[in-house]
N, C-alpha and C positions, 0 to 999 in steps of 0.2 A: 598635417602639412597639406596644403592644397596644391594641386597640380594643374597647369594649363598646357594645352596643346593646340596649335593653330594649323589649319589646313586652308589652302587656297585652291579653289576649283575653277576651271575654265568652261565647264559645260555640265549638263545634267548627268552624263555618264560618269564623270569623276565624282560628283556628289553621291550618286548611288554606290559607287565603288567604295567610298569611305564608309558609308553605312554598312555595306556588306562585310568589309574587313573588320569593322568594330564588332559586329555580331559574331563573326568567326573567332575573333580574339576572346570574346566573352565566353563562347562555348568551349574553347580550348582550355580556359582557365577555371571553368565551373567545377572540373574534376578536382582541382588542387585545393579549392577552399569551399567550405559549405557555408551557406548563408541561412539566416533565420527569417529572412523576409525577401520580398520580390526585388528584382533589380529595376530601378526606375531611371528612365531617360526623360529629362525635361527639355523640350525644344522651344526656343524663344527666338522670335524674329518677325519681321514684317510680312505682310501678305505677299505670297509669291517668292519668298526668300529661300526656298529649298527644303523646308521641313518635311513635306510629304515625299518629295523626291528622295531625300536621305532615307526615309523610312521604307521606301520601296526596296532600296538596296539592303537595308537592315533586315527586312523580312526575308529577302532572298538568302542572306547569310545564315538565317535561322532554319532554312530549308522550307519556307512557306512558299507555295506556288500560286496562291490566290492573288488576284489583282488588288493592289493596295491603293485605296482612295481615302481622302480625308473624311472622317465621320462627322462633318460639321453639323448636320441636321439630326443625326441620331446620337451624337456625342460620344458613344463608346462602341467599339467592336471587339469581339474576342475571336482570335484566330488560333486554331490548334496547331501545335508543332508535333508532327507525326512520327518523328524519329524516337522510337521507344528506348534507345540507349541514353537519351539525354535526361537530365534532371529537370530541365525547363520544358514545360508542357504547353504553355499558353503565352501568346503575345496579346496584350490588351492595348488597343490603339484608342487613345482618348483625345478629343479635340475640344478645347475649352474656349474657342472663339466666341461662341454664343452665350456662355454662362455669365451671370451677373456677379456671383460670389462663390466662394469655395464650398459653401454648404450644399450647393446643388450637386457637386461631385460626391460629397459625403453621403447624400441621399441615394446615390447609385451603388453603394456598397464599397466605396473606395478603401476604407480601412481593412475590410476583409480581403480584398484583392491584393493590397500591398503586404499583407501579413503572410501570404502564401509564397514560399521560396520557389515554387514551380512556375511562377509567373514572371514575365518581363513586361513592364508597363512603359509605353512610349506616349508622352503627353505633349501634344502641340499646344502652343499658347500657355505654357506652364507658368509663366509669370503671373497669370491670373489666379493661380492657386498656390503661390509660393509659401503662404502661411502654413500649409499642411503638407508640404513636401518634406520627406525625411532628409536629414542632413547629408547622408551619403548618396544622394541622387546624383546622377551624371547630368550635368547641365551643358547643353549645346546652344550657343548663340550663333544665329545665322545673320550675316550682314551682307548687304548688296555692295558690290564694288562697281559693277555696271550691269548692263542687260543680261549678260551671260555669266559673269564671274561672281563668285561668292567667297566670303571668308567664314569659316566655321571654327568656332573656338570651343573646345571641350574643357570642362572644369570639373574636377573631382579628385578627392584625396586617395581613392582606391584604384586609380587608373594605371598604375605603374605596370602591372603584368599585362593588362589588356593592350596598352599602347606598344609594348615591346613586340607583341605579335602583329599588331596593325601596321607598324612602320616597316616590318620586314617583307610586306607583300607588295 
C-alpha cells in the first residue's frame, strides 16, 4: 500500500524543518526495524524547488554539522554520521542533474552503496535514475507554489512509523 503525505512550506526554514524532522523520525525508528539495504530518498523537482534546502535540514536531523551544498559538479558526496550509537553511519548526497543516463551512477558504485544498511542516500534529480531506484525508496516531489512557498509530497509504503514521529513535532 502506497502512502502520500503533503507539506506546504512558506519559507526555507520550514522546508529545512521538515527535512530535519523526517531524519529524526527515521533515526527513532531505525531501532525498531532492521533493514538489509540503505534507506533512499529520491528528490524530484525543478531547479530552485527546495531539494537542497530540505537536505540541509535532513542532514542536521542526522547530526551532521557540515555545510550542505548540492554536489552538482562532483555528483556524489559522502558525509559521515558521527554518533556511534546509530546504525546509520553515512549520508550519501547524490546530484543527478548533470548525468545523461543511469549507467553513470552505476559506475560510481551505486549498487554497493545501496546494499549497505548503514547508509542513507539522498538523490537530487532522482527522476533521471528512476529505472534503478529500489521500490521502497522514499520519493519527495517538490513543487513551486510561488517565490517562497513550496509543496512537498512524500510517497512511500514504509513511511507510516516515520510520519507518526514527524507529524508530532
